[in-house]
Every structure is written in C-alpha cells, then in structure tokens.
C-alpha positions as CSV (number, residue, x, y, z in Angstrom):
1,M,65.6,79.2,-48.0
2,N,66.7,77.7,-51.3
3,K,70.3,78.0,-50.4
4,I,69.7,76.4,-47.0
5,G,68.1,73.5,-48.6
6,F,70.9,73.2,-51.2
7,L,73.5,73.2,-48.4
8,I,71.6,70.6,-46.5
9,A,71.1,68.3,-49.5
10,S,74.9,68.8,-50.5
11,L,75.9,68.0,-46.9
12,L,73.8,64.8,-46.9
13,V,75.2,63.8,-50.2
14,V,78.8,64.3,-48.8
15,L,78.0,62.2,-45.8
16,A,76.5,59.4,-47.7
17,L,79.8,59.3,-50.1
18,L,82.0,59.3,-46.9
19,S,80.0,56.5,-45.2
20,S,80.2,54.6,-48.4
21,T,83.9,54.9,-48.2
22,L,84.2,53.5,-44.7
23,F,83.7,49.9,-43.4
24,V,84.6,47.9,-40.3
25,V,86.2,44.6,-40.4
26,D,85.2,42.2,-37.7
27,Q,87.8,39.9,-35.9
28,R,85.6,37.0,-37.1
29,Q,85.7,38.0,-40.8
30,Y,87.9,38.5,-43.8
31,A,87.1,41.7,-45.9
32,V,87.6,41.2,-49.7
33,V,87.7,44.6,-51.6
34,Y,86.4,44.4,-55.2
35,S,87.5,47.1,-57.8
36,L,85.4,46.9,-60.8
37,G,84.6,43.2,-60.2
38,E,88.2,42.2,-59.7
39,I,89.8,41.5,-56.1
40,K,92.0,44.3,-55.2
41,D,92.7,43.7,-51.6
42,V,92.1,41.3,-48.7
43,I,92.0,42.8,-45.3
44,T,92.6,40.2,-42.4
45,E,93.0,42.6,-39.4
46,P,90.0,44.1,-37.6
47,G,89.4,47.8,-37.5
48,L,88.1,50.6,-39.6
49,N,89.1,50.8,-43.3
50,F,88.5,53.1,-46.2
51,K,87.8,52.3,-49.9
52,L,86.5,54.3,-52.9
53,P,82.9,54.6,-53.1
54,P,80.7,52.3,-55.2
55,P,80.5,51.3,-57.9
56,L,84.3,51.9,-58.1
57,Q,84.9,49.5,-55.2
58,T,82.8,47.2,-53.0
59,V,83.5,44.9,-50.1
60,N,82.5,41.4,-49.3
61,F,82.9,39.6,-46.1
62,L,84.0,36.1,-45.5
63,D,83.7,34.0,-42.4
64,R,87.2,33.2,-40.8
65,R,85.9,31.0,-38.1
66,T,86.0,27.2,-38.0
67,L,83.1,25.8,-39.7
68,T,81.3,22.4,-39.5
69,L,80.2,20.3,-42.5
70,D,78.0,17.3,-41.5
71,S,77.4,14.4,-43.9
72,P,74.6,15.7,-46.2
73,E,73.2,12.0,-46.8
74,T,73.7,8.6,-45.5
75,R,75.4,6.1,-47.9
76,A,76.4,2.5,-47.4
77,I,80.2,1.8,-47.8
78,Q,81.5,-1.7,-48.4
79,T,84.3,-3.0,-46.1
80,A,87.0,-5.3,-47.0
81,E,84.6,-8.3,-46.0
82,K,82.0,-7.1,-48.4
83,K,79.8,-6.0,-45.7
84,N,77.8,-2.6,-45.9
85,L,78.1,0.1,-43.2
86,V,76.4,3.3,-42.8
87,I,78.8,6.0,-41.7
88,D,77.9,9.4,-40.4
89,W,80.8,11.9,-40.3
90,L,81.6,15.6,-39.7
91,V,84.4,17.9,-40.9
92,K,85.8,20.9,-39.3
93,W,87.2,23.4,-41.9
94,R,88.3,27.1,-42.2
95,I,89.3,29.6,-44.9
96,T,92.9,30.2,-45.0
97,D,93.2,32.1,-48.6
98,P,90.2,34.3,-49.2
99,K,91.4,34.9,-52.8
100,Q,91.9,31.3,-53.7
101,F,88.5,30.4,-51.9
102,I,86.7,33.0,-54.0
103,R,88.4,32.0,-57.4
104,N,87.9,28.3,-57.0
105,N,84.3,28.6,-55.6
106,S,83.0,31.1,-58.2
107,G,82.1,33.5,-55.3
108,S,81.9,33.6,-51.7
109,D,78.8,31.3,-51.0
110,M,79.6,29.0,-48.1
111,R,76.9,26.6,-49.3
112,T,78.5,26.1,-52.6
113,A,81.7,25.4,-51.0
114,E,80.3,22.8,-48.7
115,A,78.4,21.2,-51.7
116,R,81.7,20.7,-53.4
117,L,83.6,19.6,-50.2
118,G,81.0,16.9,-49.2
119,P,81.6,14.5,-52.1
120,L,85.4,14.7,-51.6
121,V,85.0,13.8,-48.0
122,Q,82.8,11.0,-49.0
123,A,85.1,9.7,-51.6
124,S,88.2,9.8,-49.2
125,L,86.1,7.9,-46.6
126,N,85.1,5.2,-49.1
127,E,88.8,4.7,-49.9
128,E,89.8,4.2,-46.4
129,V,86.8,2.1,-45.3
130,T,87.0,-0.3,-48.2
131,R,90.5,-1.4,-47.1
132,R,89.5,-2.5,-43.7
133,T,87.2,-4.9,-41.9
134,V,84.0,-4.1,-39.8
135,R,86.0,-4.6,-36.6
136,D,88.7,-2.1,-37.8
137,V,86.1,0.5,-38.5
138,L,84.2,0.1,-35.3
139,S,87.2,0.0,-32.9
140,T,90.8,-0.8,-33.7
141,E,91.6,1.6,-36.5
142,R,88.8,4.1,-36.3
143,E,91.4,6.9,-35.4
144,K,93.5,5.9,-38.5
145,I,90.5,6.1,-40.8
146,M,89.9,9.7,-39.7
147,Q,93.4,10.7,-40.0
148,G,93.7,9.1,-43.4
149,V,90.6,11.1,-44.6
150,K,92.3,14.2,-43.3
151,A,95.5,13.6,-45.1
152,R,93.5,12.8,-48.3
153,L,91.7,16.1,-48.2
154,A,94.8,18.1,-47.6
155,D,95.6,18.8,-51.3
156,D,92.3,19.4,-52.4
157,A,91.6,21.7,-49.6
158,K,94.5,23.9,-50.7
159,T,93.1,24.3,-54.2
160,F,89.9,25.5,-52.4
161,G,91.9,28.0,-50.2
162,I,90.7,26.2,-47.0
163,E,92.2,24.1,-44.4
164,I,90.7,20.8,-42.9
165,V,90.9,21.2,-39.2
166,D,89.4,17.8,-38.2
167,V,87.6,14.8,-39.5
168,R,85.3,12.9,-37.1
169,I,83.2,9.8,-37.4
170,K,80.1,10.2,-35.4
171,R,78.2,7.1,-36.0
172,V,78.8,3.6,-37.7
173,D,75.9,1.2,-38.1
174,F,74.6,-1.5,-40.4
175,P,71.8,-0.8,-43.1
176,S,68.4,-1.2,-41.8
177,S,67.9,-4.6,-43.7
178,V,71.1,-5.9,-42.1
179,A,70.7,-4.3,-38.8
180,D,67.3,-6.3,-38.4
181,S,69.0,-9.7,-38.8
182,V,72.0,-8.5,-36.7
183,Y,69.6,-7.5,-33.8
184,R,67.7,-10.8,-34.2
185,R,70.9,-12.8,-33.9
186,M,72.0,-10.8,-30.9
187,E,68.6,-11.3,-29.2
188,S,68.9,-15.1,-29.9
189,E,72.3,-15.1,-28.4
190,R,71.3,-13.2,-25.4
191,K,68.2,-15.6,-24.9
192,Q,70.6,-18.7,-25.1
193,E,72.8,-17.1,-22.6
194,A,69.9,-16.2,-20.3
195,N,68.6,-19.8,-20.5
196,R,72.0,-21.2,-19.7
197,L,72.2,-18.9,-16.7
198,R,68.7,-19.9,-15.6
199,S,69.5,-23.7,-16.0
200,T,72.6,-23.4,-14.2
201,G,70.9,-21.3,-11.4
202,A,68.2,-24.0,-11.1
203,A,70.6,-26.8,-10.8
204,E,72.6,-24.9,-8.1
205,G,69.5,-24.1,-6.3
206,E,68.4,-27.7,-6.3
207,R,71.8,-28.8,-5.0
208,I,71.5,-26.1,-2.2
209,R,68.0,-27.2,-1.2
210,A,69.0,-30.9,-1.2
211,D,72.0,-30.2,0.9
212,A,70.0,-28.1,3.3
213,D,67.1,-30.8,3.5
214,R,69.8,-33.5,4.3
215,K,71.3,-31.3,7.0
216,R,67.9,-30.6,8.3
217,E,67.1,-34.3,8.5
218,V,70.4,-34.9,10.2
219,I,69.8,-32.2,12.8
220,L,66.2,-33.3,13.4
221,A,67.3,-37.0,13.9
222,N,70.0,-35.9,16.3
223,A,67.8,-33.6,18.2
224,Y,65.1,-36.4,18.3
225,R,67.7,-38.9,19.7
226,E,68.9,-36.5,22.3
227,A,65.3,-35.7,23.3
228,Q,64.4,-39.3,23.7
229,K,67.6,-39.9,25.5
230,V,66.8,-37.0,27.9
231,K,63.1,-38.1,28.2
232,G,64.3,-41.8,29.0
233,E,66.6,-40.6,31.7
234,G,63.9,-38.4,33.2
235,D,61.3,-41.2,33.0
236,A,63.8,-43.4,34.7
237,K,64.4,-41.1,37.5
238,A,60.7,-40.3,37.8
239,S,59.9,-43.9,38.1
240,A,62.5,-44.5,40.7
241,L,61.4,-41.5,42.6
242,Y,57.7,-42.8,42.3
243,A,58.8,-46.5,43.4
244,D,60.7,-45.1,46.3
245,A,57.8,-42.8,47.4
246,F,55.1,-45.6,46.8
247,G,57.2,-48.3,48.4
248,R,57.2,-46.3,51.8
249,D,53.5,-46.2,52.1
250,A,51.4,-48.7,49.8
251,A,48.0,-47.1,50.9
252,F,49.1,-43.5,49.8
253,A,50.2,-45.0,46.5
254,Q,47.0,-46.6,46.0
255,F,45.2,-43.4,46.9
256,Y,47.4,-41.3,44.5
257,R,46.7,-43.6,41.6
258,S,43.0,-43.4,42.3
259,L,43.1,-39.5,42.1
260,E,45.1,-39.8,38.8
261,S,42.4,-42.1,37.6
262,Y,39.7,-39.6,38.6
263,K,41.6,-36.9,37.0
264,T,41.9,-38.7,33.7
265,S,38.3,-40.0,33.7
266,F,36.7,-36.5,34.4
267,N,39.0,-34.6,32.0
268,K,35.9,-32.9,30.2
269,K,32.5,-31.5,31.4
270,S,30.7,-33.5,28.7
271,D,32.1,-36.8,30.1
272,V,29.4,-39.1,31.6
273,M,29.8,-42.3,33.5
274,V,27.1,-44.4,34.9
275,L,28.3,-46.3,38.1
276,D,26.9,-47.4,41.3
277,P,28.9,-45.6,43.9
278,A,27.9,-48.1,46.6
279,S,29.3,-51.1,45.0
280,S,31.8,-49.9,42.3
281,E,35.6,-50.2,43.2
282,F,36.0,-47.0,41.1
283,F,34.6,-45.0,44.0
284,K,36.2,-46.8,46.8
285,A,38.6,-44.1,47.5
286,M,35.7,-41.6,47.9
287,R,34.0,-43.9,50.4
288,G,37.0,-43.9,52.6
289,G,38.0,-47.3,51.9
290,L,41.5,-46.1,50.6
291,A,42.1,-43.5,53.2
292,P,45.8,-43.4,54.0
293,A,46.6,-45.0,57.1
294,A,47.2,-42.7,60.2
295,A,50.8,-42.1,60.9
296,A,52.2,-44.4,63.8
297,P,52.6,-42.6,66.9
298,R,56.1,-41.5,67.6
299,K,57.7,-43.1,70.4
300,K,58.8,-40.7,73.3
C-alpha cells in the first residue's frame, strides 16, 4: 500500500509540474513570459505553449483589444475668445509593443496606463482648443481638433508601447455658471421672436377679418338690392293683377277686401271686438249687403 500511495503521489507531482509548464494564449491576449523577473519572450500568436515551471518562469497576459479611455474628470478649457468650455472626450487605444508597455508602465496594470494617458490627452486637447473660437470647437473645426489631438499623442503613445486608434469629442458645453446666462439669453430671444410672430399674426388676422367684413357688407348690400328689386317687380305685377281682377267686378273686390280685413282683425283667439252687427259697416259683408252680384245671364 505504501508503494501504491508513493506512486500516486509521485504521479500527481509530475502532473502538477507538467500543467505548470503549459499555458494557452487567447487570440485576444498577449502572453509575456518572465524568467526570474525579467521578460524572456512575448507570444502574440494564439495556441498552446510551454515554459519552465515556476518560479523559474511565469506568464502574464495583456489585453490586445482596442480599449476605451473616457475623460476622467471635467475641466473647463479657455478658447481664443477667453470663453470657457467643458469638453468630454474619449480615446480608443491598444497595446502594440508589450515589452515597451511593461517597461514604461512599471508593470501590466491597465489602470496605471490610463492614469498616465489621461493627462496627456487633456493637455493636447487644451493646446488645440485654446487656438480656436467657440464656433470652431462646436462645428467648423471639430474634426481638425480631434485629428490634432491624435497627432500630438502619437509620439507619446510610442514611448508607452501603445497606439492611439481614435480621439472623439463627445460633448461640448458651457460651465454651469455661464450656461445659465446663455440659456436665459436664448429664452429671452425666443420670447421676443414669439411675440413678434404673435403680433404679426394678430395684424394679419385683423386685416383678413376686416377684408371679410367688407366683402360681407358688399355681398349683403347687393343681395338686399336685388331682393328689393325682385320684390318691387313682384309687387308691381301683383298690383297689376289685383287691379285688373278688381276692375272687372267692383263688388267682388269690395267683398275680397272685407274678407282680408276679417282675417287680419281675428288673427288671434284672444282678440276681442265689441261692435253692433246690425249697424256696423264692419259686418256689412256678413249681412249680405256686399254679396257679389249674380252673373248676367248669357245670351243665347
């Protein structure tokens, strides 16, 4: 049993030693092999690799992907017009020389590298912005500023063993103290423009209403004139017809007028008239005094 235990223990030790000599390099990483604390080799190709067991050799991995550094803090930058701007930026970077990166970074800690790279980006951005106006920064030369920062960082990046892939400006704004006054001025300008548009609209509305009223009065006057003209013509024709009809039979005309008088007098049920039917001329037609004369007999 002791021999079997010894063999099993020896086998485990051998397996542990063998496993410590093997390591896998991912395609997203660099593998840096250290020999007694010094860099012996840098493996850039992915796959299975061998090394001496620790502490003779150790392996450290570095990220070879493109990384992003955001502006760690917001600082006001003065433009050529002596106006302060707050600019947020980001930098895309990646490691191109692992040995140089480790030597100049005092190790492989990415946070240390970003802490050293951030001030360099801010300084380069300051130099580009201070030579330009607010209008240039906001629109016309924004792309030139980003390219200028990238060019200024190129030499420093080589000393770090990295490459600056891209520089972008995310946001440009005024400091809070300045922004409030700018917003108030913008609000005042917008109110003035709104009031101008309202007054223009009100004047145009009054003009349209006055024109519509004038046209309405003209249309109504023309319509009234035409109506009176038609009514006059109708009354004239009616009068002619009445005159012709009444002229043919005077008794019938008097009888018809009496009926119209009755109709007008007794228009409502509440109308009351106190008259003597026997002596009043008003009821003469009802007594038969105004009965139409019998038609003359036709001659044979």
